C-alpha positions as CSV (number, residue, x, y, z in Angstrom):
1,Q,16.7,4.4,-5.5
2,I,13.7,4.1,-3.3
3,Q,13.7,1.9,-0.2
4,L,10.3,1.1,1.3
5,V,9.4,-0.5,4.7
6,E,5.9,-1.5,5.6
7,S,4.5,-1.6,9.1
8,G,1.1,-1.9,10.9
9,G,0.1,-5.4,10.0
10,G,-1.3,-7.8,12.6
11,F,-4.2,-9.8,13.7
12,V,-7.7,-8.4,13.8
13,Q,-11.2,-9.7,14.1
14,A,-13.7,-9.4,11.3
15,G,-15.2,-6.0,11.2
16,G,-12.1,-4.4,12.7
17,S,-9.7,-1.9,11.3
18,L,-6.0,-1.5,10.7
19,R,-3.8,1.2,9.3
20,L,-0.7,0.2,7.3
21,S,2.2,2.5,6.9
22,C,5.0,2.5,4.3
23,A,8.0,4.6,5.0
24,A,10.8,5.5,2.7
25,S,14.0,4.5,4.4
26,G,17.7,5.1,3.8
27,R,19.0,8.2,2.3
28,A,17.1,11.5,2.2
29,A,16.9,11.2,-1.5
30,S,14.9,8.0,-1.1
31,A,12.3,9.8,0.9
32,R,12.1,12.7,-1.6
33,S,11.7,10.2,-4.5
34,A,8.9,8.4,-2.7
35,A,7.1,11.7,-1.9
36,N,7.1,12.5,-5.6
37,S,6.2,9.1,-7.1
38,A,3.0,7.3,-7.8
39,M,2.6,4.7,-5.1
40,G,0.4,1.8,-4.4
41,W,-0.6,-1.1,-2.2
42,F,-0.8,-4.7,-3.4
43,R,-1.6,-7.9,-1.5
44,Q,-0.9,-11.5,-1.8
45,A,-2.9,-14.3,-0.1
46,P,-1.3,-17.7,0.4
47,G,-1.3,-19.6,-2.9
48,K,-2.6,-16.7,-4.9
49,E,-1.2,-14.0,-7.1
50,R,-0.3,-10.6,-6.0
51,D,-3.3,-8.3,-6.5
52,F,-3.8,-4.6,-6.8
53,V,-5.4,-2.9,-3.7
54,A,-5.0,0.8,-4.0
55,A,-2.9,3.5,-5.8
56,I,-2.3,7.2,-5.3
57,S,-1.0,9.6,-8.0
58,W,2.4,11.3,-7.7
59,D,0.6,14.6,-6.7
60,N,-1.9,12.9,-4.4
61,D,-4.8,14.2,-6.5
62,N,-6.1,10.8,-7.6
63,Q,-6.7,7.5,-5.9
64,Y,-7.7,4.2,-7.4
65,Y,-9.0,1.1,-5.6
66,G,-9.6,-2.5,-6.3
67,D,-13.2,-3.5,-6.5
68,S,-13.1,-5.7,-3.4
69,V,-11.9,-2.8,-1.2
70,K,-13.8,0.2,-2.5
71,G,-15.6,2.0,0.3
72,R,-13.6,0.2,3.0
73,F,-9.9,1.1,2.3
74,T,-8.4,4.5,2.0
75,I,-5.0,5.3,0.6
76,S,-3.2,8.5,1.6
77,R,0.3,10.0,1.8
78,D,2.2,12.5,3.8
79,S,3.9,14.4,1.1
80,A,6.4,15.9,3.5
81,N,8.2,12.7,4.1
82,G,6.7,10.3,1.5
83,T,5.1,8.0,4.1
84,L,2.2,6.1,2.5
85,Y,-0.8,4.8,4.5
86,L,-3.6,2.4,3.9
87,R,-6.5,2.7,6.3
88,M,-8.5,-0.6,6.2
89,N,-12.0,-0.6,7.8
90,N,-14.6,-3.4,8.1
91,L,-12.1,-6.1,7.5
92,T,-13.1,-9.6,6.5
93,P,-11.3,-12.9,6.4
94,D,-10.9,-12.4,2.6
95,D,-8.6,-9.5,3.4
96,T,-6.1,-11.8,5.0
97,A,-2.8,-11.5,3.0
98,D,0.7,-10.1,2.9
99,Y,0.4,-6.4,2.0
100,Y,3.1,-4.7,0.0
101,C,3.7,-1.1,-0.8
102,A,5.4,-0.1,-4.0
103,A,6.5,3.0,-6.0
104,A,6.1,3.6,-9.7
105,P,8.2,6.7,-10.4
106,R,7.8,6.3,-14.2
107,F,4.0,6.8,-14.1
108,A,1.5,9.4,-12.9
109,I,-0.5,6.6,-11.3
110,S,-0.8,2.9,-11.9
111,T,-2.8,-0.1,-11.0
112,E,-0.5,-2.5,-12.9
113,L,1.9,-4.6,-10.8
114,H,4.6,-4.6,-13.5
115,Q,4.7,-0.8,-13.6
116,Y,6.0,-0.6,-10.1
117,D,9.8,-0.5,-9.8
118,Y,10.4,-0.5,-6.0
119,W,8.8,-2.8,-3.4
120,G,8.8,-3.2,0.3
121,Q,9.2,-6.5,2.1
122,G,5.5,-6.7,3.1
123,T,3.5,-6.8,6.3
124,Q,1.1,-9.6,7.2
125,V,-2.6,-9.0,7.9
126,T,-4.7,-11.7,9.3
127,V,-8.4,-11.3,9.8
128,S,-10.2,-13.9,11.9
129,S,-13.9,-14.7,11.5
């Protein structure tokens, strides 16, 4: 069982930056499982579907990004404790959404929402123009 908690969301002006964190909480086994799982970030804007943002492979060797965030967002992970990060630069109002981290322990890496088994509660990001 993996328990995930996001943090780092907030209000920022267009062009600004934020770093989101996703920590594995609960039992030590939860953190170890997260550290060894494929993980990803998704986002959901009001009235829209949840979309893929970024993913990192279980061994941290590979990263995938959604087209709209390539070159601006960077996904990374502290393998020692399983904490996942999303560095977001040059933010625009279109990036406004609730951001969710997720773990996909059954896959090496995944961009598919349905392949993720564990989800955090989300953190809100609002970008003003």
